[in-house]
C-alpha positions as CSV (number, residue, x, y, z in Angstrom):
1,M,28.1,31.9,71.7
2,A,30.4,29.2,70.7
3,G,32.3,27.2,73.3
4,P,36.0,26.5,73.3
5,I,36.2,25.1,69.8
6,S,39.2,25.9,67.6
7,K,38.9,27.3,64.1
8,N,40.3,24.1,62.8
9,A,37.8,21.9,64.6
10,R,34.9,24.1,63.2
11,R,36.2,23.5,59.7
12,E,35.2,19.8,60.0
13,G,31.5,20.6,60.6
14,A,31.2,18.9,64.0
15,K,28.9,21.7,65.2
16,Q,26.3,23.6,63.3
17,L,26.7,27.4,63.8
18,T,24.3,30.0,62.7
19,S,25.1,33.6,61.9
20,R,23.2,36.7,63.1
21,W,21.5,36.8,59.6
22,G,20.1,33.3,60.0
23,G,22.4,31.5,57.6
24,A,24.8,28.6,58.4
25,I,28.4,29.5,59.1
26,K,30.9,27.5,57.1
27,M,34.7,27.5,57.2
28,K,37.0,27.4,54.2
29,S,40.7,27.4,53.8
30,V,42.4,30.0,51.6
31,F,46.0,29.7,50.5
32,E,47.5,33.2,49.9
33,N,50.9,34.7,50.3
34,G,52.4,31.3,51.0
35,K,50.2,30.8,54.1
36,L,47.0,28.7,54.7
37,R,44.3,30.9,56.3
38,H,41.0,29.7,57.6
39,M,38.0,32.0,56.9
40,A,34.4,31.8,58.1
41,Y,31.6,32.8,55.9
42,C,27.8,33.0,56.0
43,E,26.1,30.8,53.4
44,K,23.0,33.1,53.3
45,T,24.6,36.5,52.9
46,G,28.1,35.7,51.8
47,N,29.7,37.8,54.6
48,S,33.1,36.6,55.7
49,A,35.3,37.0,58.7
50,R,38.5,35.5,60.2
51,K,36.6,33.9,63.1
52,A,33.2,32.3,63.2
53,R,32.4,34.2,66.3
54,D,32.6,37.5,64.4
55,L,29.6,36.5,62.4
56,M,27.4,35.5,65.3
C-alpha cells in the first residue's frame, strides 16, 4: 500500500506505483465543469480511478 502521499504529490512522479494488473500508475489532471480533477490511470490496461490506491 502507498504511504501518506497526497494525490498532488503522486502527480509529480516522485514514487513509482504499480497497479494490480502489473502496469505503472500515472496521474493526470482533467479540467471539467470548471474544476480541476486529478485522475489515476493504469498505463497497461487503461483503467482509471479517482485515487491511485483504488488501482492497487
